[in-house]
Structures are given as C-alpha cells and as structure tokens.
LUMSE-717035 format. One record per atom (N, C-alpha, C): residue in one letter; x, y, z. Coordinates in steps of 0.05 Angstrom, whole numbers, padded with zeros to 5 digits, always signed. Example, Ala and Ser with C-alpha at 12.3 -4.5 7.8 and 13.67 -1.06 7.14 Angstrom:
BEGIN
A+00264-00114+00156 A+00246-00090+00156 A+00264-00066+00156 S+00257-00045+00142 S+00273-00021+00143 S+00258+00001+00157 
//
This chain:
BEGIN
M+00017-00024+00000 M+00000+00000+00000 M+00017+00025+00000 M+00007+00047-00012 M+00021+00071-00014 M+00004+00094-00004 A+00016+00115+00007 A+00002+00139+00014 A+00015+00162-00002 V+00001+00184-00003 V+00011+00208-00018 V+00016+00230+00002 D+00040+00242+00002 D+00045+00264+00021 D+00034+00290+00010 G+00038+00311+00025 G+00026+00337+00019 G+00036+00349-00007 Q+00059+00339-00017 Q+00070+00349-00042 Q+00065+00330-00066 G+00047+00311-00061 G+00039+00293-00083 G+00058+00270-00088 R+00077+00265-00070 R+00096+00244-00074 R+00086+00218-00060 L+00092+00195-00072 L+00084+00170-00060 L+00101+00164-00036 E+00088+00155-00015 E+00103+00147+00009 E+00095+00118+00016 K+00115+00103+00025 K+00109+00075+00033 K+00095+00075+00060 T+00077+00056+00063 T+00061+00054+00088 T+00078+00044+00111 A+00076+00056+00134 A+00089+00046+00158 A+00075+00022+00168 V+00090+00000+00172 V+00078-00025+00182 V+00083-00026+00213 V+00107-00022+00221 V+00114-00023+00250 V+00127+00004+00257 A+00119+00015+00280 A+00131+00040+00289 A+00137+00039+00319 L+00162+00044+00326 L+00171+00047+00354 L+00176+00076+00359 K+00165+00087+00381 K+00168+00115+00388 K+00180+00117+00416 D+00204+00128+00418 D+00217+00134+00443 D+00217+00109+00462 V+00223+00086+00450 V+00222+00061+00465 V+00248+00057+00481 S+00244+00050+00506 S+00265+00042+00524 S+00257+00017+00538 L+00277+00001+00547 L+00272-00023+00562 L+00292-00026+00584 S+00282-00030+00609 S+00300-00034+00632 S+00293-00061+00644 Y+00313-00074+00655 Y+00309-00101+00666 Y+00304-00099+00697 N+00303-00075+00708 N+00296-00073+00736 N+00279-00048+00741 S+00266-00046+00764 S+00247-00025+00769 S+00261+00002+00772 N+00287+00002+00779 N+00301+00027+00783 N+00311+00040+00756 K+00307+00024+00735 K+00314+00034+00708 K+00344+00042+00706 D+00361+00028+00721 D+00390+00033+00719 D+00404+00011+00705 D+00388-00007+00692 D+00400-00028+00676 D+00386-00029+00649 N+00387-00007+00635 N+00373-00005+00609 N+00387-00021+00588 A+00371-00036+00573 A+00381-00050+00549 A+00378-00033+00525 L+00356-00017+00524 L+00351+00001+00502 L+00342+00029+00513 E+00349+00050+00498 E+00341+00077+00506 E+00333+00093+00482 H+00309+00104+00483 H+00300+00125+00464 H+00302+00115+00435 I+00291+00092+00429 I+00291+00082+00402 I+00267+00092+00386 D+00273+00105+00364 D+00252+00112+00345 D+00258+00097+00319 L+00240+00080+00311 L+00244+00063+00288 L+00218+00057+00273 T+00218+00061+00247 T+00195+00054+00231 T+00203+00034+00210 L+00188+00013+00207 L+00191-00006+00186 L+00169-00002+00166 T+00176+00004+00141 T+00156+00010+00121 T+00151-00014+00103 E+00129-00013+00089 E+00120-00035+00072 E+00141-00044+00052 G+00149-00070+00054 G+00166-00081+00034 G+00196-00076+00036 E+00205-00062+00057 E+00234-00057+00059 E+00248-00080+00074 F+00274-00081+00070 F+00291-00101+00082 F+00311-00086+00100 V+00307-00086+00126 V+00323-00071+00145 V+00342-00090+00159 C+00368-00084+00158 C+00388-00100+00172 C+00398-00084+00196 L+00400-00098+00219 L+00407-00085+00244 L+00434-00096+00253 L+00453-00077+00258 L+00480-00084+00266 L+00486-00070+00292 G+00506-00080+00306 G+00516-00067+00331 G+00533-00085+00347 P+00548-00074+00366 P+00565-00091+00383 P+00549-00111+00400 S+00562-00132+00408 S+00549-00152+00425 S+00537-00139+00450 G+00513-00147+00457 G+00500-00137+00481 G+00487-00110+00478 C+00484-00100+00453 C+00473-00073+00449 C+00443-00073+00449 G+00430-00096+00450 G+00401-00096+00451 G+00387-00102+00425 K+00402-00113+00405 K+00389-00119+00379 K+00367-00139+00382 S+00373-00161+00396 S+00353-00182+00399 S+00330-00172+00417 T+00336-00156+00436 T+00315-00144+00453 T+00295-00128+00437 L+00306-00112+00418 L+00290-00096+00401 L+00272-00113+00384 L+00283-00135+00373 L+00267-00154+00357 L+00245-00166+00374 K+00251-00173+00399 K+00231-00185+00416 K+00208-00166+00422 I+00214-00140+00424 I+00192-00121+00428 I+00174-00120+00404 I+00186-00119+00380 I+00170-00119+00355 I+00154-00145+00353 A+00166-00167+00360 A+00152-00193+00358 A+00129-00195+00378 G+00130-00179+00400 G+00110-00180+00420 G+00116-00199+00443 F+00142-00208+00444 F+00150-00226+00465 F+00154-00211+00492 I+00162-00186+00490 I+00165-00170+00514 I+00154-00142+00508 S+00148-00127+00529 S+00137-00100+00525 S+00158-00079+00534 P+00159-00056+00521 P+00179-00036+00529 P+00172-00024+00556 T+00193-00015+00570 T+00188-00002+00596 T+00176+00026+00592 A+00185+00039+00570 A+00174+00065+00563 A+00172+00067+00533 G+00155+00085+00524 G+00150+00089+00495 G+00129+00070+00485 T+00124+00071+00459 T+00103+00056+00446 T+00113+00040+00423 A+00101+00016+00419 A+00107-00001+00397 A+00080-00009+00384 V+00077-00002+00358 V+00052-00007+00345 V+00056-00020+00318 M+00036-00035+00309 M+00036-00047+00282 M+00010-00039+00269 D+00012-00027+00246 D-00012-00017+00232 D-00029+00000+00250 G-00015+00016+00267 G-00029+00035+00284 G-00040+00023+00310 E-00038-00003+00313 E-00049-00016+00337 E-00026-00025+00356 P-00029-00022+00382 P-00008-00030+00401 P-00001-00059+00397 I+00025-00065+00398 I+00035-00093+00398 I+00032-00105+00426 N+00013-00123+00428 N+00008-00136+00454 N+00009-00166+00450 G+00033-00178+00454 G+00036-00206+00451 G+00043-00215+00422 A+00051-00240+00420 A+00059-00251+00394 A+00035-00253+00375 D+00041-00252+00349 D+00019-00252+00329 D+00030-00264+00304 W+00014-00280+00290 W+00024-00293+00265 W+00030-00273+00243 H+00021-00248+00246 H+00027-00228+00226 H+00057-00220+00228 R+00070-00227+00249 R+00098-00222+00253 R+00112-00249+00257 G+00124-00259+00235 G+00138-00285+00236 G+00166-00281+00247 V+00177-00301+00261 V+00203-00299+00274 V+00220-00323+00266 V+00245-00318+00258 V+00264-00339+00252 V+00289-00335+00269 F+00296-00354+00285 F+00319-00352+00304 F+00344-00365+00292 Q+00367-00361+00306 Q+00392-00373+00297 Q+00390-00403+00298 Q+00379-00413+00320 Q+00375-00442+00323 Q+00345-00448+00318 P+00338-00460+00296 P+00310-00464+00289 P+00296-00482+00309 P+00275-00473+00322 P+00262-00490+00343 P+00241-00508+00330 L+00251-00528+00315 L+00233-00547+00302 L+00225-00569+00321 Y+00201-00579+00317 Y+00191-00601+00334 Y+00203-00628+00324 P+00220-00641+00340 P+00235-00664+00330 P+00217-00688+00323 W+00194-00689+00335 W+00176-00712+00329 W+00159-00708+00304 L+00161-00684+00292 L+00146-00678+00268 L+00164-00678+00244 N+00154-00686+00221 N+00171-00684+00197 N+00170-00656+00185 V+00183-00651+00163 V+00185-00624+00151 V+00157-00614+00145 M+00141-00630+00132 M+00114-00621+00125 M+00097-00614+00149 E+00099-00630+00170 E+00083-00626+00194 E+00093-00601+00209 N+00120-00597+00210 N+00130-00573+00222 N+00120-00548+00208 V+00121-00548+00182 V+00112-00524+00167 V+00082-00520+00170 M+00067-00541+00173 M+00038-00539+00176 M+00029-00531+00204 F+00047-00533+00223 F+00040-00531+00252 F+00025-00504+00258 G+00036-00482+00249 G+00024-00456+00255 G-00004-00453+00242 L-00007-00465+00218 L-00033-00464+00205 L-00053-00481+00220 K-00044-00503+00231 K-00062-00519+00248 K-00071-00504+00272 M-00053-00489+00285 M-00060-00473+00309 M-00080-00451+00302 R-00080-00443+00276 R-00099-00422+00267 R-00125-00434+00256 N-00127-00461+00258 N-00151-00475+00249 N-00156-00472+00219 I-00134-00470+00204 I-00137-00471+00175 I-00143-00499+00167 P-00162-00503+00149 P-00170-00530+00140 P-00145-00546+00130 V-00146-00572+00136 V-00122-00589+00130 V-00114-00588+00101 H-00134-00589+00083 H-00127-00590+00054 H-00114-00564+00046 E-00123-00541+00057 E-00111-00515+00051 E-00083-00513+00064 S-00080-00523+00088 S-00054-00523+00102 S-00034-00539+00086 R-00042-00562+00077 R-00023-00579+00062 R-00015-00566+00035 R-00034-00553+00022 R-00028-00539-00003 R-00008-00517+00002 L-00013-00501+00023 L+00005-00478+00029 L+00033-00489+00038 A+00033-00510+00054 A+00059-00521+00063 A+00075-00531+00039 E+00062-00545+00021 E+00077-00555-00003 E+00088-00532-00019 E+00072-00510-00022 E+00081-00487-00037 E+00106-00475-00025 Y+00107-00472+00002 Y+00130-00459+00014 Y+00154-00478+00018 I+00148-00504+00020 I+00170-00523+00020 I+00184-00523-00007 D+00168-00520-00028 D+00180-00517-00055 D+00197-00492-00057 K+00187-00470-00046 K+00201-00444-00047 K+00229-00446-00035 V+00231-00462-00013 V+00257-00464+00001 V+00273-00489-00009 G+00263-00502-00029 G+00278-00524-00042 G+00280-00549-00027 L+00259-00557-00012 L+00260-00581+00004 L+00239-00602-00003 R+00228-00601-00027 R+00207-00619-00034 R+00214-00648-00028 E+00238-00657-00036 E+00245-00685-00033 E+00251-00692-00004 F+00252-00672+00014 F+00257-00678+00042 F+00233-00673+00060 R+00210-00670+00048 R+00186-00662+00063 R+00177-00682+00083 H+00185-00707+00080 H+00177-00728+00099 H+00200-00735+00119 C+00221-00719+00118 C+00244-00724+00137 C+00239-00711+00164 K+00251-00722+00184 K+00250-00710+00211 K+00274-00691+00213 P+00273-00671+00232 P+00294-00652+00234 P+00322-00664+00238 Y+00324-00686+00252 Y+00351-00698+00257 Y+00364-00709+00232 E+00348-00711+00211 E+00358-00721+00185 E+00367-00698+00167 L+00365-00674+00176 L+00371-00650+00160 L+00397-00637+00168 S+00410-00623+00149 S+00433-00607+00156 S+00424-00581+00169 G+00443-00565+00180 G+00437-00540+00192 G+00423-00521+00173 G+00433-00519+00149 G+00420-00501+00129 G+00392-00510+00122 M+00388-00536+00120 M+00362-00547+00113 M+00342-00541+00136 K+00351-00544+00161 K+00333-00538+00183 K+00325-00509+00183 Q+00344-00491+00175 Q+00337-00463+00174 Q+00317-00457+00152 R+00320-00472+00130 R+00300-00469+00108 R+00272-00477+00118 V+00271-00498+00134 V+00245-00507+00145 V+00233-00484+00162 A+00250-00473+00179 A+00241-00451+00197 A+00231-00427+00181 I+00245-00421+00159 I+00236-00398+00143 I+00209-00405+00130 A+00206-00429+00119 A+00181-00437+00107 A+00159-00437+00128 R+00164-00446+00152 R+00144-00446+00173 R+00134-00418+00180 S+00152-00399+00179 S+00144-00371+00184 S+00129-00359+00161 L+00139-00364+00136 L+00128-00352+00113 L+00101-00363+00105 V+00095-00388+00112 V+00071-00401+00104 V+00046-00387+00115 N+00050-00372+00137 N+00028-00356+00149 N+00025-00329+00134 K+00042-00324+00115 K+00042-00298+00100 K+00041-00274+00119 P+00062-00272+00136 P+00063-00250+00155 P+00068-00223+00141 R+00060-00202+00153 R+00066-00175+00143 R+00096-00169+00147 V+00107-00179+00170 V+00134-00174+00178 V+00148-00200+00184 L+00173-00203+00174 L+00189-00226+00181 L+00213-00217+00197 L+00216-00227+00222 L+00237-00219+00240 L+00257-00241+00241 M+00283-00235+00235 M+00303-00256+00233 M+00327-00248+00251 D+00331-00265+00271 D+00352-00259+00292 D+00377-00276+00286 E+00396-00264+00272 E+00421-00278+00264 E+00415-00306+00253 P+00398-00308+00233 P+00389-00335+00225 P+00411-00352+00212 F+00433-00339+00202 F+00453-00354+00189 F+00479-00355+00204 G+00479-00346+00229 G+00503-00344+00245 G+00518-00370+00250 A+00503-00392+00251 A+00515-00418+00257 A+00522-00434+00232 L+00518-00422+00208 L+00523-00437+00184 L+00551-00432+00172 D+00560-00452+00157 D+00586-00448+00144 D+00583-00428+00122 A+00606-00418+00112 A+00606-00395+00093 A+00590-00401+00068 L+00594-00424+00056 L+00580-00431+00031 L+00550-00433+00035 T+00542-00447+00057 T+00513-00449+00062 T+00501-00422+00068 R+00517-00406+00082 R+00507-00379+00089 R+00501-00362+00064 E+00519-00364+00045 E+00515-00349+00020 E+00491-00359+00005 Q+00487-00385+00005 Q+00464-00397-00008 Q+00438-00388+00005 M+00438-00386+00032 M+00415-00377+00047 M+00409-00348+00042 Q+00430-00332+00039 Q+00426-00303+00033 Q+00412-00300+00006 I+00420-00316-00014 I+00407-00315-00040 I+00378-00323-00037 L+00372-00344-00022 L+00345-00354-00018 L+00328-00332-00005 V+00337-00320+00016 V+00321-00300+00030 V+00317-00275+00012 R+00338-00267-00002 R+00334-00244-00021 R+00313-00250-00042 N+00313-00274-00053 N+00294-00282-00073 N+00265-00283-00062 I+00263-00294-00037 I+00237-00295-00024 I+00226-00267-00019 W+00244-00249-00010 W+00236-00222-00005 W+00227-00208-00031 W+00242-00212-00052 W+00234-00200-00078 W+00206-00210-00086 D+00201-00236-00082 D+00176-00248-00091 D+00152-00241-00073 S+00157-00241-00047 S+00135-00238-00027 S+00129-00209-00020 K+00148-00191-00024 K+00146-00163-00016 K+00141-00160+00014 C+00149-00180+00029 C+00147-00180+00058 C+00167-00160+00070 T+00159-00146+00091 T+00177-00129+00106 T+00195-00146+00123 I+00221-00142+00122 I+00240-00159+00137 I+00258-00142+00156 L+00260-00150+00181 L+00280-00139+00199 L+00300-00162+00205 F+00325-00158+00198 F+00345-00179+00198 F+00369-00170+00216 I+00373-00185+00238 I+00396-00179+00255 I+00420-00196+00247 T+00443-00183+00245 T+00467-00197+00238 T+00491-00183+00251 H+00514-00198+00254 H+00539-00187+00262 H+00557-00182+00238 D+00548-00191+00214 D+00565-00191+00190 D+00558-00166+00174 V+00577-00147+00172 V+00572-00122+00157 V+00567-00128+00128 D+00583-00146+00116 D+00580-00153+00088 D+00552-00164+00082 E+00542-00181+00101 E+00515-00192+00098 E+00494-00170+00099 A+00497-00152+00118 A+00478-00130+00120 A+00477-00113+00095 L+00500-00105+00085 L+00501-00088+00061 L+00491-00103+00036 S+00495-00129+00035 S+00487-00145+00012 S+00458-00150+00011 L+00444-00150+00035 L+00416-00157+00036 L+00398-00133+00040 G+00406-00114+00056 G+00388-00093+00065 G+00383-00071+00045 T+00359-00059+00047 T+00353-00034+00033 T+00358-00011+00053 R+00361-00018+00078 R+00369+00002+00099 R+00384-00013+00120 V+00407-00001+00128 V+00423-00013+00149 V+00423+00006+00173 I+00417-00006+00197 I+00417+00010+00221 I+00439+00000+00240 V+00455+00019+00249 V+00477+00013+00267 V+00470+00023+00295 M+00472+00005+00315 M+00465+00012+00343 M+00490+00017+00359 S+00487+00032+00380 S+00509+00037+00399 S+00512+00015+00419 K+00533+00016+00435 K+00536-00003+00457 K+00513+00001+00477 R+00511-00018+00495 R+00490-00017+00515 R+00492+00008+00533 P+00470+00021+00538 P+00443+00016+00529 P+00440+00024+00499 G+00427+00006+00484 G+00427+00010+00455 G+00411+00034+00446 R+00423+00050+00429 R+00410+00072+00415 R+00417+00069+00385 I+00401+00082+00369 I+00407+00082+00340 I+00428+00103+00334 L+00451+00094+00324 L+00473+00113+00318 L+00471+00124+00290 R+00464+00107+00271 R+00465+00115+00243 R+00445+00097+00226 E+00432+00110+00207 E+00416+00095+00188 E+00427+00100+00160 L+00431+00079+00145 L+00443+00082+00118 L+00424+00069+00098 K+00417+00084+00077 K+00402+00073+00055 K+00421+00058+00037 T+00414+00034+00028 T+00431+00018+00011 T+00415+00007-00012 E+00428+00001-00034 E+00415-00010-00058 E+00430-00034-00069 F+00450-00044-00055 F+00467-00066-00065 F+00451-00091-00071 T+00430-00096-00054 T+00415-00120-00057 T+00401-00121-00084 Y+00394-00098-00096 Y+00381-00097-00122 Y+00401-00103-00144 K+00427-00099-00139 K+00448-00102-00159 K+00460-00129-00159 I+00458-00143-00137 I+00471-00169-00134 I+00455-00191-00147 S+00468-00205-00165 S+00457-00230-00176 S+00481-00249-00180 G+00475-00273-00188 G+00496-00294-00189 G+00523-00285-00201 D+00522-00273-00224 D+00547-00268-00239 D+00561-00242-00229 N+00546-00223-00218 N+00559-00198-00211 N+00561-00193-00181 S+00556-00214-00165 S+00556-00210-00136 S+00583-00200-00126 N+00605-00213-00135 N+00631-00204-00126 N+00639-00177-00137 R+00630-00171-00161 R+00636-00144-00172 R+00622-00122-00155 T+00598-00128-00146 T+00584-00109-00128 T+00597-00106-00101 R+00605-00129-00089 R+00617-00129-00063 R+00645-00116-00062 Y+00658-00116-00085 Y+00685-00104-00086 Y+00685-00077-00099 S+00661-00065-00103 S+00660-00039-00115 S+00669-00018-00094 D+00678+00005-00104 D+00687+00026-00086 D+00665+00035-00066 Q+00641+00037-00077 Q+00619+00046-00060 Q+00614+00026-00037 F+00614+00000-00044 F+00609-00020-00023 F+00631-00020-00002 L+00656-00019-00011 L+00678-00019+00008 L+00679+00005+00025 E+00672+00028+00014 E+00672+00053+00030 E+00651+00052+00052 L+00627+00042+00044 L+00605+00040+00064 L+00612+00019+00085 R+00624-00003+00076 R+00632-00024+00095 R+00652-00013+00116 E+00671+00003+00107 E+00691+00015+00125 E+00678+00034+00144 E+00658+00049+00135 E+00644+00068+00152 E+00629+00053+00174 V+00615+00032+00167 V+00600+00017+00187 V+00619+00003+00207 L+00640-00009+00197 L+00659-00023+00214 L+00672-00003+00234 N+00678+00021+00225 N+00690+00041+00243 N+00670+00049+00265 L+00645+00051+00258 L+00624+00058+00278 L+00623+00036+00299 I+00622+00011+00290 I+00619-00011+00309 I+00644-00015+00326 N+00667-00013+00313 N+00693-00017+00327 N+00697+00005+00349 R+00688+00029+00343 R+00690+00050+00364 R+00673+00043+00388 Q+00650+00031+00383 Q+00633+00023+00405 Q+00646+00000+00421 E+00657-00019+00406 E+00669-00042+00420 E+00693-00033+00437 L+00708-00014+00427 L+00732-00005+00442 L+00725+00008+00468 T+00701+00021+00470 T+00694+00034+00495 T+00690+00014+00518 Y+00684-00011+00511 Y+00681-00031+00532 Y+00707-00036+00546 Q+00730-00031+00532 Q+00756-00038+00543 Q+00769-00015+00558 V+00756+00009+00558 V+00767+00032+00571 V+00762+00031+00601 
//
C-alpha cells in the first residue's frame, strides 16, 4: 500500500513504528538494554540491524515480535499497540526451534493448524512454501535427518507459510558455514523479492547487512540507541554473476569501512 504526502509524492506505508522506546530489566531503570529508540519499518523494505554484542538488537526484535513490552515508549503495528505474539509477525531464530517428532511437512503446517486452517488448505500452502525453500524431496524427513542449512530453510518456510506482514530474523545464518550462508542469503533475497514482505534482519556480519538490506541500522553499545541509518541498494544489484563485482565496488567498500568504524569505536569503549 502507498500513501501520498502533501507534495503529491508517493510514500510507503508504515507497518511497524517504535516511538521513544526504552527497556529496563529492573524497576530502578538503571539497567537499560535500550534507550529512546525511534524506528519505523515500512511496507516491503529489508532492514538490517547491526551493533556490538550486548547492544540490545535481539531485545528490540523481541519487542516488535510482542514477546516483551517496552518499559517506556510505544510499539505499534498498523497503528495498533503490539500486545503479545501474532502470526502477522513471523520470527526466525539462529537455532531453528523445530519439533523433532514432526517431519518437515508437519513442522511447516503446525502454525496453520493452530490457526484452524483446514487441513487441505494447510497442506497446499505447506507444499508451496517447502517448494520455495527447495526441500520438496525432504518433506517427509525428521529434523535430525537434515543439515543446519536445511533446518533453517524449514524454519523460514514455517514462518512464511502464514504470509506475515513482517518477518523478523535474529542472526538466522550465524551458525552456518560460509558456503551455506551465502546460499541462504540468496534464498532470502529471492523470497523477499517475490513476497514483498517487510523484513528486519539482525546480523553481526557487515557484508551480509550491506548485501541484503535496503536500509542498514547501526546501534550503539548498551544501552542500545540508534547511531546511524544508511540507505543501501546493493541487494538490487547483486545476482549470481555480478555479486563479487558489487561487493568489491568502491561504493560497497567505503560504506563497509564506515559501518565497521562505527561498530569498532563502540566495541573499544568496553575496554576503557
């Protein structure tokens, strides 16, 4: 959906909006994980979130997911307060929490079953998304029969089968080897292009953030604040044959250096 501003320009619709959000883990508010976060996720964008360890990236994702509530400020989706988890906001974790007693098809269908979607429709949707992640021949396998990358594909299909407005991904490829990680990046980019889903993607990998995101957000050390927001377009330019050419372009390397310097300055303050 699009809106038109006062000057007749098209504006993307805000899906999630955080206003002056803070979160403290005790009543005295002297152990803040986040402070004064203003963040809007608009329709169809791919936002990558970077920052030093412990800066509150996962906490921010949990607030948007509805797993926890902010101590101060507001978190809304489509103008309504976020109160608890909701299938409109799918979540993919670093370690996919698959049910070991269910096979791939049953794991992907599980959320649809909880929503009382008819079995025939659930099966049709599950097959569609299992195909999208390239696991058709493994649909009857149990999780212990799958590699790490394949398990993550199942987790992505299980989230996407509900057709969420927002997909929240918390370092989903952090435990994968380099080759599998690159394959998963291509998969997620293609799914995003096809689905037009809004994605918030947490990563420690600057190259990954710049290669995937349409916007990269850099957070400060704890308590986490937003230090910098960078618009990027590399994900539109990257395809099989030109991916390395894009990653080694002057523009990519300059932006990579800028982001690394921001993060490294934050990391160094821990040692002072």
